[in-house]
C-alpha positions in Angstrom: 92.6 51.3 96.0 94.8 52.5 99.1 98.0 51.5 97.2 97.0 53.0 93.8 96.6 55.9 96.3 99.7 55.6 97.7 102.0 55.2 94.9 100.5 58.5 93.9 101.5 60.5 96.7 105.1 58.9 96.8 105.1 59.6 92.5 103.9 63.2 93.9 106.5 63.7 96.6 109.6 62.4 94.2 109.5 65.1 92.1 110.2 67.9 94.9 113.1 65.6 95.8 114.3 65.7 92.2 114.8 69.4 92.7 112.5 70.5 89.6 110.8 74.2 88.7 107.5 73.1 89.8 106.5 76.4 88.5 107.0 74.9 84.1 103.7 72.6 85.7 102.0 76.0 85.5 104.0 77.0 82.0 103.0 73.2 80.3 99.1 73.2 81.2 99.4 76.5 79.9 101.4 75.4 76.8 97.9 72.3 76.3 96.0 75.4 76.8 97.3 77.7 74.2 97.2 75.2 71.9 94.1 74.2 72.3 93.1 77.7 72.2 94.5 78.0 68.6 92.8 74.5 68.0 96.5 72.9 67.6 95.8 70.4 70.6 94.1 67.4 69.3 96.7 67.2 66.3 99.1 67.1 68.2 98.0 65.0 71.6 94.6 63.1 70.5 93.9 61.5 73.5 94.1 64.4 75.4 90.2 65.4 75.2 89.6 62.4 77.2 91.1 64.8 80.4 90.1 68.0 82.5 90.9 71.4 80.7 94.4 72.5 80.6 93.3 75.5 82.2 91.7 74.1 84.4 95.2 71.9 85.4 97.0 75.2 85.4 94.7 77.0 87.1 94.4 74.6 89.8 98.9 74.1 89.3 98.9 77.5 90.0 96.8 77.5 93.1 98.9 74.9 94.4 102.1 76.0 94.0 102.9 77.8 97.2 102.9 75.1 98.0 104.6 73.1 96.2 107.5 75.7 96.4 107.6 74.7 100.0 107.9 71.0 99.8 110.9 71.3 97.5 112.6 74.2 99.9 112.2 71.5 102.3 113.7 68.2 100.4 117.1 70.6 100.7 116.2 71.6 97.0 118.7 74.7 95.8 115.9 78.1 95.4 114.3 78.9 92.0 115.4 81.0 89.3 114.0 84.5 90.3 112.9 84.7 87.1 109.8 82.8 87.2 109.1 81.3 83.5 105.1 81.6 84.1 105.7 85.8 84.2 107.8 85.2 79.9 104.9 82.4 79.4 102.1 85.1 80.8 103.6 87.7 78.9 103.6 86.5 75.3 100.9 88.1 73.0 98.6 84.6 70.5 101.3 85.8 68.0 104.5 85.4 70.3 103.1 82.2 71.5 102.1 80.8 68.0 106.3 81.7 66.8 107.6 80.2 70.2 106.2 77.3 69.0 107.2 77.5 65.6 110.9 77.7 67.0 110.3 75.0 69.0 109.0 72.9 66.2 105.7 71.6 68.5 103.8 73.3 65.3 104.8 72.9 61.6 106.6 76.2 59.8 
């Protein structure tokens, strides 16, 4: 049990060292939530039905984001882009999301 928890903590901190834009994780789960709302997520990734709700993950990550950004900064990463990917995502209407998903090949045209 200890080993598993230790490994998960190491993986968690590797994201900060990799200097990824941690805000993108929120967008990913927002996309999954939106696909579920469009009744398309199960067709694309059927195993997701056994996991926590996408909206719950999205909200949880949004709540933890300030700390994640702080840890990322302490890892010596460059500053994040001033353009927050969450802003772009949350500004889209459902119709815009559908167009975006088709354009990116996430859903069939």
